[in-house]
All heavy atoms as an XYZ file, in Angstrom:
991
protein
N     122.277    108.677     83.495
C     121.218    108.588     82.532
C     120.662    109.992     82.344
O     120.303    110.646     83.291
C     120.166    107.660     83.122
C     119.386    106.893     82.148
S     118.387    105.644     82.965
C     119.646    104.559     83.569
N     120.592    110.442     81.120
C     120.203    111.829     80.942
C     118.977    112.029     80.063
O     118.687    113.127     79.663
C     121.374    112.652     80.417
C     121.986    112.053     79.166
O     121.523    110.984     78.720
O     122.922    112.648     78.636
N     118.249    110.951     79.765
C     117.001    111.173     79.052
C     115.917    110.248     79.582
O     116.187    109.189     80.152
C     117.184    111.056     77.538
C     117.455    109.644     77.077
O     116.534    108.816     77.162
O     118.577    109.384     76.617
N     114.698    110.675     79.400
C     113.561    109.973     79.985
C     113.343    108.584     79.391
O     112.985    107.657     80.108
C     112.297    110.816     79.836
C     112.286    112.113     80.634
C     111.041    112.929     80.330
C     112.392    111.829     82.110
N     113.572    108.433     78.095
C     113.349    107.114     77.488
C     114.365    106.093     77.995
O     114.008    104.943     78.273
C     113.332    107.187     75.965
O     114.547    107.696     75.475
N     115.613    106.484     78.168
C     116.626    105.576     78.732
C     116.283    105.226     80.170
O     116.429    104.075     80.596
C     118.010    106.212     78.703
O     118.440    106.391     77.387
N     115.835    106.204     80.914
C     115.439    105.975     82.301
C     114.296    104.963     82.364
O     114.354    103.983     83.108
C     115.023    107.309     82.940
C     114.456    107.175     84.318
C     115.284    106.950     85.406
C     113.087    107.267     84.531
C     114.758    106.821     86.691
C     112.553    107.141     85.803
C     113.396    106.920     86.884
N     113.266    105.176     81.566
C     112.117    104.268     81.588
C     112.511    102.871     81.124
O     112.042    101.876     81.680
C     110.967    104.823     80.750
C     109.742    103.956     80.886
C     108.438    104.711     80.855
O     108.393    105.892     81.211
O     107.453    104.073     80.484
N     113.390    102.760     80.138
C     113.870    101.437     79.705
C     114.611    100.733     80.830
O     114.448     99.525     81.038
C     114.760    101.559     78.469
C     113.992    101.714     77.182
C     114.860    101.524     75.948
N     116.045    102.370     75.923
C     116.072    103.611     75.439
N     114.985    104.155     74.941
N     117.197    104.308     75.455
N     115.419    101.466     81.582
C     116.146    100.875     82.708
C     115.187    100.394     83.798
O     115.368     99.318     84.361
C     117.139    101.875     83.300
O     118.154    102.151     82.378
N     114.168    101.191     84.093
C     113.164    100.787     85.079
C     112.449     99.531     84.600
O     112.294     98.562     85.353
C     112.160    101.931     85.361
C     110.977    101.438     86.185
C     112.846    103.098     86.054
N     112.026     99.518     83.352
C     111.325     98.352     82.791
C     112.186     97.106     82.846
O     111.712     96.024     83.223
C     110.899     98.634     81.341
O     109.943     99.659     81.295
N     113.451     97.238     82.490
C     114.362     96.086     82.515
C     114.545     95.559     83.935
O     114.550     94.341     84.158
C     115.711     96.471     81.903
N     114.686     96.450     84.894
C     114.857     96.036     86.298
C     113.613     95.317     86.806
O     113.713     94.302     87.512
C     115.175     97.247     87.169
N     112.444     95.808     86.441
C     111.201     95.157     86.855
C     111.104     93.758     86.254
O     110.789     92.790     86.958
C     109.989     96.002     86.453
C     109.796     97.307     87.212
C     108.720     98.167     86.548
C     109.458     97.048     88.665
N     111.389     93.638     84.968
C     111.348     92.318     84.313
C     112.359     91.364     84.928
O     112.053     90.201     85.192
C     111.600     92.454     82.814
C     110.393     92.901     82.023
C     110.613     92.774     80.528
N     111.850     93.368     80.066
C     112.012     94.647     79.754
N     111.005     95.485     79.837
N     113.168     95.099     79.331
N     113.565     91.852     85.163
C     114.617     91.015     85.727
C     114.242     90.500     87.122
O     114.592     89.382     87.490
C     115.935     91.783     85.793
C     117.091     90.936     86.278
C     118.400     91.707     86.271
O     118.439     92.917     86.092
N     119.486     90.996     86.474
N     113.509     91.289     87.878
C     113.088     90.888     89.220
C     111.858     89.981     89.178
O     111.376     89.537     90.215
C     112.808     92.119     90.071
N     111.341     89.726     87.972
C     110.184     88.853     87.837
C     108.855     89.561     87.964
O     107.828     88.938     88.199
N     108.875     90.857     87.802
C     107.667     91.662     87.931
C     107.090     91.872     86.527
O     107.441     92.820     85.836
C     108.019     92.992     88.590
S     106.635     93.818     89.325
N     106.222     90.962     86.123
C     105.705     90.993     84.758
C     104.442     91.822     84.590
O     104.151     92.291     83.495
C     105.424     89.573     84.277
C     106.685     88.722     84.249
O     107.762     89.267     83.949
O     106.580     87.516     84.552
N     103.672     92.000     85.651
C     102.400     92.701     85.522
C     102.453     94.147     85.997
O     101.569     94.922     85.667
C     101.282     91.958     86.288
O     101.651     91.879     87.661
C     101.060     90.565     85.720
N     103.448     94.516     86.751
C     103.608     95.894     87.214
C     104.669     96.537     86.344
O     105.826     96.106     86.335
C     104.012     95.916     88.694
C     103.954     97.281     89.321
C     102.751     97.784     89.809
C     105.096     98.055     89.430
C     102.693     99.043     90.394
C     105.048     99.314     90.013
C     103.846     99.805     90.491
N     104.296     97.552     85.583
C     105.174     98.143     84.575
C     105.739     99.488     85.031
O     105.321    100.039     86.061
C     104.392     98.361     83.275
O     103.383     99.360     83.521
C     103.752     97.066     82.774
N     106.629    100.024     84.223
C     107.158    101.364     84.497
C     106.029    102.394     84.489
O     106.049    103.338     85.280
C     108.229    101.726     83.470
N     105.037    102.197     83.645
C     103.883    103.108     83.630
C     103.098    103.021     84.929
O     102.651    104.040     85.466
C     102.957    102.792     82.450
O     103.603    103.077     81.245
N     102.930    101.800     85.453
C     102.271    101.643     86.756
C     103.070    102.346     87.842
O     102.496    103.014     88.712
C     102.118    100.171     87.127
C     101.238     99.393     86.192
O     101.674     98.392     85.644
N     100.011     99.829     85.984
N     104.395    102.177     87.802
C     105.249    102.829     88.796
C     105.129    104.341     88.700
O     105.026    105.028     89.713
C     106.708    102.391     88.632
C     107.684    103.058     89.600
C     107.367    102.693     91.047
C     109.123    102.683     89.241
N     105.120    104.857     87.483
C     105.007    106.309     87.290
C     103.702    106.817     87.908
O     103.695    107.802     88.648
C     105.094    106.673     85.804
C     105.063    108.168     85.563
C     105.266    108.564     84.104
N     104.353    107.902     83.205
C     104.702    106.968     82.315
N     105.952    106.583     82.207
N     103.794    106.422     81.527
N     102.574    106.150     87.638
C     101.278    106.588     88.183
C     101.272    106.513     89.713
O     100.853    107.457     90.384
C     100.147    105.733     87.611
C      99.693    106.182     86.250
C      98.418    105.480     85.812
N      98.549    104.030     85.733
C      99.062    103.368     84.696
N      99.514    104.035     83.648
N      99.116    102.051     84.704
N     101.742    105.399     90.255
C     101.764    105.233     91.714
C     102.670    106.292     92.356
O     102.292    106.922     93.346
C     102.256    103.836     92.079
C     102.528    103.687     93.539
N     101.533    103.508     94.469
C     103.692    103.729     94.235
C     102.075    103.436     95.673
N     103.377    103.571     95.551
N     103.833    106.484     91.787
C     104.807    107.426     92.348
C     104.289    108.854     92.254
O     104.480    109.646     93.180
C     106.163    107.273     91.634
O     106.589    105.907     91.749
C     107.214    108.186     92.223
N     103.606    109.182     91.179
C     103.017    110.527     91.041
C     101.980    110.761     92.147
O     101.963    111.828     92.764
C     102.387    110.693     89.664
C     101.751    112.066     89.454
C     101.173    112.279     88.054
N     100.438    111.141     87.556
C     100.747    110.468     86.430
N     101.783    110.830     85.692
N     100.006    109.458     86.034
N     101.126    109.771     92.417
C     100.123    109.901     93.473
C     100.774    110.103     94.841
O     100.358    110.971     95.614
C      99.227    108.663     93.505
C      98.303    108.549     92.319
C      97.591    107.204     92.245
O      97.643    106.422     93.219
O      96.971    106.938     91.193
N     101.806    109.306     95.122
C     102.513    109.434     96.406
C     103.175    110.802     96.508
O     103.065    111.487     97.519
C     103.550    108.299     96.575
C     104.483    108.578     97.737
C     102.838    106.971     96.753
N     103.867    111.188     95.440
C     104.537    112.501     95.428
C     103.536    113.616     95.687
O     103.770    114.499     96.512
C     105.229    112.724     94.086
C     105.917    114.080     94.017
C     105.928    114.751     92.676
N     104.662    114.795     91.989
C     104.547    114.998     90.685
N     105.621    115.129     89.933
N     103.361    115.061     90.125
N     102.398    113.574     95.006
C     101.404    114.631     95.169
C     100.889    114.688     96.604
O     100.726    115.771     97.167
C     100.247    114.435     94.192
C     100.661    114.672     92.742
O     101.778    115.170     92.493
O      99.847    114.328     91.851
N     100.651    113.520     97.211
C     100.201    113.478     98.609
C     101.256    114.045     99.553
O     100.947    114.824    100.455
C      99.861    112.051     99.034
C      98.585    111.533     98.403
O      97.803    112.343     97.848
O      98.369    110.300     98.469
N     102.512    113.663     99.335
C     103.594    114.139    100.204
C     103.807    115.636    100.014
O     103.949    116.378    100.995
C     104.878    113.329     99.971
C     104.658    111.914    100.525
C     106.089    114.007    100.623
C     105.755    110.933    100.216
N     103.804    116.093     98.784
C     103.970    117.524     98.536
C     102.837    118.320     99.194
O     103.079    119.374     99.798
C     104.013    117.825     97.049
C     105.320    117.511     96.358
C     106.360    116.841     96.994
C     105.513    117.878     95.034
C     107.545    116.556     96.345
C     106.698    117.602     94.368
C     107.711    116.939     95.024
O     108.883    116.664     94.373
N     101.606    117.856     99.083
C     100.473    118.554     99.699
C     100.646    118.621    101.212
O     100.387    119.664    101.827
C      99.162    117.855     99.334
N     101.109    117.518    101.802
C     101.333    117.495    103.245
C     102.456    118.456    103.639
O     102.351    119.170    104.640
C     101.662    116.069    103.688
C     101.678    115.923    105.190
O     100.663    116.271    105.834
O     102.715    115.467    105.730
N     103.527    118.476    102.858
C     104.645    119.388    103.136
C     104.187    120.841    103.069
O     104.514    121.639    103.951
C     105.801    119.140    102.151
C     106.475    117.792    102.279
C     107.242    117.615    103.573
O     107.881    118.565    104.036
O     107.176    116.506    104.131
N     103.438    121.170    102.051
C     102.947    122.543    101.892
C     102.014    122.904    103.045
O     102.105    123.990    103.624
C     102.248    122.725    100.523
C     101.479    124.034    100.453
C     103.272    122.648     99.395
N     101.136    121.981    103.417
C     100.188    122.232    104.515
C     100.892    122.484    105.838
O     100.382    123.196    106.694
C      99.223    121.053    104.659
N     102.086    121.908    105.994
C     102.830    122.072    107.245
C     103.984    123.062    107.125
O     104.833    123.137    108.004
C     103.345    120.711    107.722
C     102.239    119.808    108.155
N     101.672    118.890    107.323
C     101.570    119.737    109.327
C     100.705    118.254    107.963
N     100.614    118.760    109.184
N     104.023    123.790    106.016
C     105.044    124.807    105.832
C     106.444    124.252    105.613
O     107.428    124.935    105.879
N     106.524    123.026    105.132
C     107.831    122.400    104.890
C     108.232    122.552    103.424
O     107.448    123.004    102.587
C     107.769    120.923    105.264
O     107.450    120.781    106.634
N     109.431    122.142    103.128
C     110.013    122.289    101.801
C     109.747    121.044    100.967
O     110.192    119.943    101.323
C     111.521    122.515    101.953
C     112.227    122.742    100.641
O     111.568    122.823     99.583
O     113.465    122.839    100.673
N     109.061    121.185     99.825
C     108.788    120.021     98.980
C     110.049    119.483     98.303
O     110.044    118.369     97.796
C     107.698    120.300     97.919
C     108.152    121.349     96.915
C     106.385    120.662     98.573
C     107.235    121.481     95.713
N     111.130    120.247     98.330
C     112.382    119.777     97.734
C     113.149    118.840     98.665
O     114.140    118.230     98.261
C     113.261    120.961     97.349
N     112.697    118.703     99.903
C     113.389    117.826    100.853
C     113.347    116.385    100.340
O     112.315    115.913     99.872
C     112.741    117.918    102.223
N     114.467    115.675    100.421
C     114.504    114.287     99.943
C     113.630    113.365    100.791
O     113.438    113.592    101.985
C     115.975    113.888    100.101
C     116.722    115.132    100.336
C     115.764    116.132    100.882
N     113.098    112.332    100.130
C     112.331    111.307    100.839
C     112.351    110.003    100.046
O     112.690    109.984     98.870
C     110.893    111.753    101.118
C     110.038    111.954     99.898
C     109.267    110.919     99.382
C     109.989    113.182     99.274
C     108.474    111.108     98.265
C     109.194    113.392     98.148
C     108.435    112.348     97.648
N     111.992    108.931    100.736
C     111.955    107.595    100.151
C     110.519    107.090    100.162
O     109.780    107.318    101.120
C     112.817    106.605    100.971
C     112.687    105.182    100.443
C     114.260    107.038    100.994
N     110.164    106.398     99.121
C     108.897    105.681     99.090
C     109.169    104.314     98.473
O     110.110    104.148     97.701
C     107.865    106.428     98.248
C     106.530    105.731     98.273
O     105.914    105.570     99.322
N     106.086    105.275     97.128
N     108.368    103.327     98.851
C     108.456    102.054     98.151
C     107.095    101.408     98.051
O     106.193    101.704     98.827
C     109.473    101.101     98.785
C     109.123    100.573    100.145
C     108.383     99.403    100.297
C     109.560    101.224    101.287
C     108.075     98.906    101.551
C     109.261    100.743    102.541
C     108.510     99.575    102.681
N     106.978    100.582     97.048
C     105.775     99.791     96.833
C     106.231     98.343     96.709
O     107.322     98.076     96.197
C     105.012    100.247     95.575
C     103.736     99.436     95.401
C     105.874    100.178     94.337
C     102.820     99.950     94.308
N     105.407     97.444     97.191
C     105.713     96.021     97.048
C     104.585     95.381     96.259
O     103.402     95.550     96.599
C     105.865     95.335     98.420
C     106.980     96.015     99.215
C     106.147     93.844     98.244
C     107.067     95.575    100.651
N     104.957     94.694     95.198
C     103.986     94.003     94.379
C     104.600     92.706     93.880
O     105.771     92.692     93.465
C     103.507     94.879     93.204
O     102.525     94.177     92.450
C     104.634     95.308     92.298
N     103.869     91.634     93.979
C     104.325     90.327     93.486
C     105.717     89.966     94.001
O     106.578     89.540     93.244
C     104.283     90.282     91.959
C     102.914     90.527     91.414
N     102.468     91.784     91.061
C     101.885     89.686     91.192
C     101.229     91.693     90.626
N     100.846     90.433     90.700
N     105.944     90.186     95.303
C     107.223     89.879     95.955
C     108.405     90.637     95.352
O     109.534     90.141     95.286
C     107.501     88.373     95.964
C     106.557     87.632     96.903
O     106.073     88.256     97.878
O     106.304     86.443     96.673
N     108.140     91.860     94.940
C     109.178     92.770     94.444
C     108.942     94.128     95.096
O     107.826     94.649     95.065
C     109.134     92.900     92.908
C     110.132     93.941     92.419
C     109.392     91.556     92.240
N     109.995     94.686     95.687
C     109.922     96.039     96.249
C     110.561     97.009     95.263
O     111.650     96.741     94.737
C     110.645     96.110     97.586
N     109.876     98.103     95.010
C     110.396     99.143     94.127
C     110.521    100.408     94.960
O     109.522    100.968     95.420
C     109.471     99.379     92.920
C     109.229     98.063     92.165
C     110.089    100.418     91.983
C     107.798     97.666     92.112
N     111.758    100.820     95.180
C     112.052    102.020     95.951
C     112.251    103.189     95.006
O     112.964    103.077     94.013
C     113.354    101.835     96.748
C     113.200    101.036     97.990
C     113.111     99.649     97.927
C     113.150    101.649     99.229
C     112.972     98.901     99.074
C     113.006    100.906    100.378
C     112.913     99.520    100.309
N     111.634    104.315     95.331
C     111.902    105.565     94.628
C     112.455    106.534     95.662
O     111.865    106.721     96.725
C     110.620    106.135     93.975
O     109.570    106.188     94.930
C     110.196    105.277     92.792
N     113.587    107.090     95.352
C     114.241    108.020     96.269
C     114.235    109.395     95.612
O     114.892    109.625     94.601
C     115.663    107.542     96.618
C     115.559    106.170     97.304
C     116.374    108.581     97.487
C     116.858    105.545     97.702
N     113.425    110.265     96.199
C     113.275    111.627     95.703
C     114.411    112.472     96.248
O     114.334    113.027     97.336
C     111.931    112.211     96.164
C     110.767    111.738     95.359
C     110.239    110.474     95.559
C     110.203    112.555     94.402
C     109.155    110.033     94.827
C     109.118    112.129     93.655
C     108.590    110.865     93.869
N     115.442    112.530     95.492
C     116.615    113.327     95.820
C     117.156    113.783     94.479
O     116.513    113.595     93.443
C     117.630    112.474     96.605
C     118.578    113.304     97.463
O     118.567    114.555     97.359
O     119.337    112.705     98.238
N     118.321    114.362     94.462
C     118.939    114.682     93.189
C     120.297    114.018     93.161
O     121.197    114.460     93.871
C     119.049    116.189     92.989
C     119.163    116.551     91.514
O     119.109    115.630     90.668
O     119.295    117.740     91.206
N     120.404    112.909     92.436
C     119.443    112.410     91.471
C     118.301    111.625     92.114
O     118.398    111.184     93.260
C     120.270    111.493     90.580
C     121.344    110.966     91.480
C     121.652    112.104     92.429
N     117.252    111.452     91.321
C     116.116    110.604     91.659
C     116.546    109.170     91.356
O     117.071    108.891     90.284
C     114.936    111.014     90.769
C     113.699    110.184     90.908
C     112.766    110.461     91.896
C     113.437    109.148     90.022
C     111.600    109.720     92.007
C     112.272    108.401     90.121
C     111.355    108.681     91.117
N     116.351    108.263     92.314
C     116.851    106.896     92.180
C     115.719    105.886     92.240
O     114.747    106.091     92.965
C     117.839    106.582     93.315
C     118.980    107.564     93.532
C     119.738    107.223     94.804
C     119.901    107.572     92.320
N     115.887    104.788     91.517
C     114.947    103.671     91.571
C     115.747    102.406     91.837
O     116.739    102.126     91.149
C     114.156    103.514     90.255
C     113.252    102.283     90.308
C     113.341    104.771     89.954
N     115.321    101.663     92.854
C     115.900    100.362     93.197
C     114.791     99.328     93.120
O     113.688     99.576     93.627
C     116.443    100.352     94.625
C     117.671    101.181     94.872
C     117.563    102.546     95.121
C     118.932    100.599     94.907
C     118.694    103.313     95.390
C     120.060    101.359     95.177
C     119.930    102.705     95.412
O     121.049    103.457     95.687
N     115.078     98.170     92.542
C     114.107     97.083     92.450
C     114.739     95.850     93.084
O     115.825     95.428     92.672
C     113.741     96.801     90.976
C     112.734     95.661     90.875
C     113.204     98.063     90.294
N     114.064     95.289     94.099
C     114.605     94.119     94.799
C     113.519     93.080     95.058
O     112.428     93.426     95.501
C     115.288     94.487     96.138
C     116.499     95.366     95.913
C     114.341     95.158     97.085
N     113.829     91.816     94.783
C     112.897     90.751     95.160
C     112.872     90.612     96.685
O     113.920     90.659     97.337
C     113.497     89.493     94.521
C     114.471     89.987     93.504
C     114.951     91.317     93.998
N     111.684     90.488     97.260
C     111.521     90.319     98.704
C     110.063     90.051     98.989
O     109.212     90.256     98.126
C     111.979     91.553     99.459
S     110.908     92.962     99.165
N     109.782     89.646    100.196
C     108.379     89.525    100.595
C     107.947     90.827    101.245
O     108.772     91.588    101.764
C     108.167     88.370    101.586
O     108.853     88.681    102.804
C     108.646     87.039    101.013
N     106.655     91.053    101.235
C     106.132     92.262    101.854
C     106.461     92.288    103.340
O     106.922     93.305    103.869
C     104.623     92.345    101.651
C     104.019     93.618    102.183
C     102.556     93.775    101.798
O     101.986     92.860    101.168
O     101.992     94.823    102.136
N     106.268     91.176    104.011
C     106.539     91.101    105.444
C     108.008     91.427    105.733
O     108.318     92.169    106.658
C     106.203     89.706    105.966
C     106.464     89.542    107.437
C     106.160     88.139    107.874
N     104.847     87.740    107.381
C     103.903     87.189    108.109
N     104.130     86.923    109.366
N     102.746     86.883    107.592
N     108.902     90.860    104.931
C     110.332     91.081    105.129
C     110.696     92.558    104.972
O     111.392     93.133    105.811
C     111.105     90.222    104.114
C     112.597     90.377    104.140
C     113.267     89.539    103.061
O     112.662     89.272    102.002
O     114.418     89.162    103.295
N     110.212     93.184    103.903
C     110.587     94.577    103.648
C     109.984     95.507    104.689
O     110.646     96.436    105.148
C     110.175     95.000    102.238
C     110.719     96.358    101.851
S     112.529     96.526    101.975
C     113.061     95.491    100.628
N     108.757     95.274    105.072
C     108.145     96.118    106.094
C     108.917     95.988    107.401
O     109.207     96.983    108.073
C     106.649     95.804    106.254
C     105.910     96.303    105.012
C     106.086     96.429    107.525
C     104.458     95.886    104.929
N     109.289     94.778    107.746
C     110.088     94.562    108.956
C     111.439     95.261    108.860
O     111.896     95.890    109.814
C     110.279     93.060    109.171
O     111.149     92.826    110.247
N     112.075     95.167    107.694
C     113.401     95.769    107.503
C     113.382     97.287    107.548
O     114.362     97.917    107.948
C     114.002     95.334    106.156
C     114.438     93.887    106.136
O     114.567     93.278    107.221
O     114.659     93.362    105.027
N     112.288     97.901    107.122
C     112.252     99.365    107.012
C     111.395    100.040    108.070
O     111.315    101.274    108.099
C     111.729     99.783    105.625
O     110.413     99.250    105.440
C     112.651     99.300    104.510
N     110.782     99.265    108.929
C     109.838     99.807    109.909
C     110.441    100.906    110.784
O     109.755    101.858    111.141
C     109.292     98.675    110.785
C     108.138     99.125    111.645
O     107.233     99.813    111.113
O     108.138     98.802    112.851
N     111.703    100.795    111.110
C     112.331    101.772    112.004
C     112.799    103.035    111.275
O     113.218    103.995    111.919
C     113.525    101.127    112.716
N     112.714    103.064    109.946
C     113.202    104.206    109.182
C     112.080    105.184    108.874
O     110.978    104.782    108.512
C     113.800    103.775    107.841
C     114.954    102.811    107.932
C     115.177    101.923    106.907
C     115.809    102.792    109.016
C     116.241    101.033    106.954
C     116.867    101.903    109.077
C     117.080    101.025    108.042
N     112.391    106.449    108.952
C     111.476    107.486    108.487
C     111.675    107.668    106.984
O     112.718    107.297    106.433
C     111.767    108.806    109.208
N     110.687    108.258    106.332
C     110.785    108.481    104.885
C     111.952    109.396    104.521
O     112.444    109.338    103.399
C     109.481    109.088    104.359
C     108.313    108.134    104.378
S     106.788    108.906    103.808
C     107.094    108.982    102.043
N     112.394    110.203    105.447
C     113.485    111.136    105.172
C     114.862    110.519    105.389
O     115.874    111.146    105.082
C     113.340    112.372    106.048
N     114.922    109.296    105.886
C     116.212    108.657    106.172
C     116.752    107.939    104.927
O     116.744    106.720    104.829
C     116.073    107.703    107.365
C     115.780    108.459    108.647
C     115.628    107.559    109.849
O     114.691    106.728    109.857
O     116.449    107.700    110.781
N     117.225    108.747    104.011
C     117.701    108.263    102.717
C     118.882    107.309    102.887
O     118.881    106.198    102.345
C     118.123    109.450    101.812
C     117.017    110.488    101.685
C     118.613    108.954    100.461
C     115.760    110.035    101.059
N     119.896    107.740    103.606
C     121.114    106.926    103.712
C     120.845    105.581    104.374
O     121.449    104.569    104.002
C     122.225    107.680    104.437
O     121.813    108.031    105.737
N     119.924    105.535    105.325
C     119.597    104.279    105.987
C     118.937    103.301    105.015
O     119.251    102.107    105.010
C     118.686    104.516    107.194
C     119.384    105.170    108.366
C     119.482    106.693    108.261
O     119.217    107.267    107.182
O     119.829    107.321    109.279
N     118.060    103.803    104.180
C     117.420    102.948    103.179
C     118.455    102.443    102.165
O     118.459    101.254    101.818
C     116.306    103.702    102.450
C     115.045    103.821    103.232
N     114.791    104.874    104.080
C     113.950    103.024    103.291
C     113.596    104.722    104.624
N     113.066    103.603    104.169
N     119.312    103.336    101.693
C     120.330    102.947    100.714
C     121.286    101.926    101.318
O     121.661    100.946    100.660
C     121.061    104.195    100.169
C     120.102    105.001     99.285
C     122.322    103.804     99.404
C     120.643    106.322     98.801
N     121.659    102.112    102.568
C     122.536    101.155    103.263
C     121.864     99.782    103.354
O     122.491     98.752    103.106
C     122.873    101.682    104.655
C     123.660    100.716    105.506
C     125.126    100.642    105.123
O     125.619    101.528    104.412
O     125.786     99.678    105.548
N     120.599     99.754    103.713
C     119.853     98.493    103.787
C     119.830     97.806    102.423
O     120.081     96.599    102.319
C     118.421     98.735    104.268
C     117.497     97.518    104.186
C     117.857     96.504    105.267
C     116.049     97.940    104.292
N     119.529     98.560    101.376
C     119.477     97.981    100.038
C     120.827     97.390     99.633
O     120.886     96.326     99.012
C     119.012     99.029     99.023
C     117.543     99.423     99.156
C     117.261    100.712     98.397
C     116.639     98.297     98.692
N     121.899     98.047    100.019
C     123.240     97.555     99.677
C     123.627     96.342    100.505
O     124.112     95.341     99.962
C     124.269     98.671     99.859
N     123.437     96.414    101.812
C     123.948     95.348    102.680
C     123.068     94.109    102.691
O     123.579     92.997    102.625
C     124.142     95.851    104.127
O     122.910     96.349    104.628
C     125.215     96.917    104.196
N     121.769     94.278    102.766
C     120.899     93.108    102.866
C     120.474     92.569    101.503
O     120.334     91.372    101.321
C     119.660     93.411    103.698
C     118.773     92.183    103.821
C     117.814     92.223    104.941
C     117.080     90.877    104.989
N     116.045     90.883    105.983
N     120.274     93.461    100.544
C     119.722     93.052     99.261
C     120.738     93.099     98.112
O     120.391     92.792     96.972
C     118.481     93.881     98.929
C     117.377     93.623     99.924
C     117.197     94.444    101.031
C     116.550     92.514     99.798
C     116.201     94.190    101.965
C     115.554     92.249    100.726
C     115.395     93.083    101.806
O     114.416     92.814    102.735
N     121.973     93.481     98.413
C     123.022     93.473     97.400
C     122.881     94.514     96.316
O     123.456     94.383     95.239
N     122.130     95.571     96.573
C     121.923     96.646     95.595
C     122.792     97.840     95.954
O     122.358     98.778     96.606
C     120.452     97.078     95.576
C     119.551     96.149     94.845
C     119.770     96.289     93.361
C     118.758     95.462     92.615
N     118.794     95.728     91.202
N     124.047     97.797     95.535
C     124.954     98.906     95.860
C     124.785    100.085     94.904
O     125.255    101.180     95.191
C     126.403     98.427     95.869
O     126.727     97.857     94.625
N     124.106     99.854     93.798
C     123.815    100.946     92.865
C     122.346    100.861     92.462
O     121.761     99.780     92.420
C     124.686    100.883     91.595
O     124.459     99.638     90.942
C     126.164    101.040     91.925
N     121.756    101.992     92.138
C     120.346    101.971     91.737
C     120.173    101.313     90.364
O     121.119    101.252     89.572
C     119.967    103.447     91.687
C     121.245    104.170     91.492
C     122.308    103.345     92.143
N     118.976    100.847     90.109
C     118.653    100.281     88.797
C     118.442    101.374     87.762
O     118.644    101.143     86.568
C     117.396     99.414     88.904
C     117.664     98.168     89.724
O     118.417     97.301     89.248
O     117.148     98.078     90.852
N     118.047    102.541     88.212
C     117.845    103.678     87.314
C     118.023    104.961     88.112
O     117.716    105.010     89.300
C     116.453    103.633     86.694
N     118.536    105.973     87.446
C     118.662    107.291     88.085
C     118.536    108.363     87.018
O     118.857    108.141     85.843
C     119.992    107.421     88.839
O     121.069    107.491     87.943
N     118.053    109.492     87.476
C     117.859    110.633     86.580
C     117.800    111.871     87.470
O     117.520    111.762     88.666
C     116.569    110.450     85.745
C     116.561    111.345     84.520
C     115.334    110.607     86.591
C     115.538    110.926     83.478
N     118.036    113.027     86.918
C     117.950    114.234     87.742
C     116.528    114.365     88.283
O     115.563    113.903     87.668
C     118.313    115.482     86.930
O     117.269    115.806     86.024
N     116.417    114.967     89.435
C     115.083    115.118     90.027
C     114.201    115.985     89.135
O     112.992    115.739     89.031
C     115.179    115.697     91.441
C     113.830    115.701     92.156
C     113.954    115.846     93.634
N     112.650    115.976     94.275
C     112.496    116.056     95.575
N     113.530    116.009     96.374
N     111.290    116.185     96.088
N     114.777    116.949     88.460
C     114.015    117.784     87.551
C     113.405    116.957     86.432
O     112.212    117.082     86.120
C     114.910    118.898     86.960
O     115.449    119.673     88.029
C     114.149    119.787     86.000
N     114.198    116.060     85.835
C     113.659    115.192     84.786
C     112.680    114.171     85.361
O     111.697    113.821     84.705
C     114.783    114.495     84.035
C     115.531    115.335     83.017
C     116.691    114.559     82.401
C     114.589    115.840     81.937
N     112.915    113.715     86.579
C     111.988    112.795     87.217
C     110.629    113.460     87.407
O     109.581    112.833     87.170
C     112.527    112.311     88.570
N     110.623    114.718     87.782
C     109.365    115.448     87.927
C     108.646    115.516     86.589
O     107.428    115.365     86.513
C     109.596    116.849     88.496
C     110.108    116.876     89.919
C     109.055    116.543     90.973
O     107.884    116.303     90.621
O     109.419    116.509     92.159
N     109.402    115.690     85.527
C     108.821    115.702     84.187
C     108.267    114.315     83.836
O     107.169    114.196     83.278
C     109.877    116.121     83.171
O     109.375    116.066     81.861
N     109.011    113.262     84.173
C     108.565    111.889     83.932
C     107.246    111.602     84.662
O     106.343    110.979     84.120
C     109.649    110.902     84.363
C     109.318    109.454     84.208
C     109.156    108.765     83.037
C     109.145    108.494     85.252
N     108.888    107.444     83.297
C     108.874    107.246     84.651
C     109.195    108.565     86.647
C     108.656    106.088     85.373
C     108.989    107.409     87.378
C     108.713    106.187     86.740
N     107.149    112.096     85.881
C     105.947    111.855     86.671
C     104.737    112.647     86.161
O     103.597    112.241     86.354
C     106.201    112.199     88.147
C     107.206    111.285     88.843
C     107.535    111.816     90.221
C     106.692    109.861     88.893
N     105.028    113.775     85.522
C     103.935    114.583     84.968
C     103.261    115.456     85.982
O     103.392    115.411     87.142
C-alpha cells in the first residue's frame, strides 16, 4: 500500500469487519499518535533510538488493534476479549515484534496485516 487514503480505507474496513463500529480509523490515529509521542519522549529521555521498532495495541469492544512501528508500519485487527489478549501478550516486551506477529498468526489466524505502509508515511498519517 503506497498511499495514505488506501491505508486508511484498509484500516477502516478491517475495523468494520471485526465488528468495531464505534472505534474508527481516526480514533486509532489519535490514540496511536499519543502512544507514539509518549514512547518517543521516553526513548529520548533515556538516550535511546526513536527509530527502534515497537508494538502497541488497544482493545475496544472485544477487538484488539495492533500497531507495529517498524518499516513497514503494520496494523492487525483481531476479535478477542481484553482478558484473553492481555494474558496472551503479558510475557512479551513492546520490542518483541516477531513474538507478537507469531502470536497473531498462530492463535488468531492473522498471517498478514490488515494494513501496511512505510513507516515514513505512517508518521505522516499520525501527524
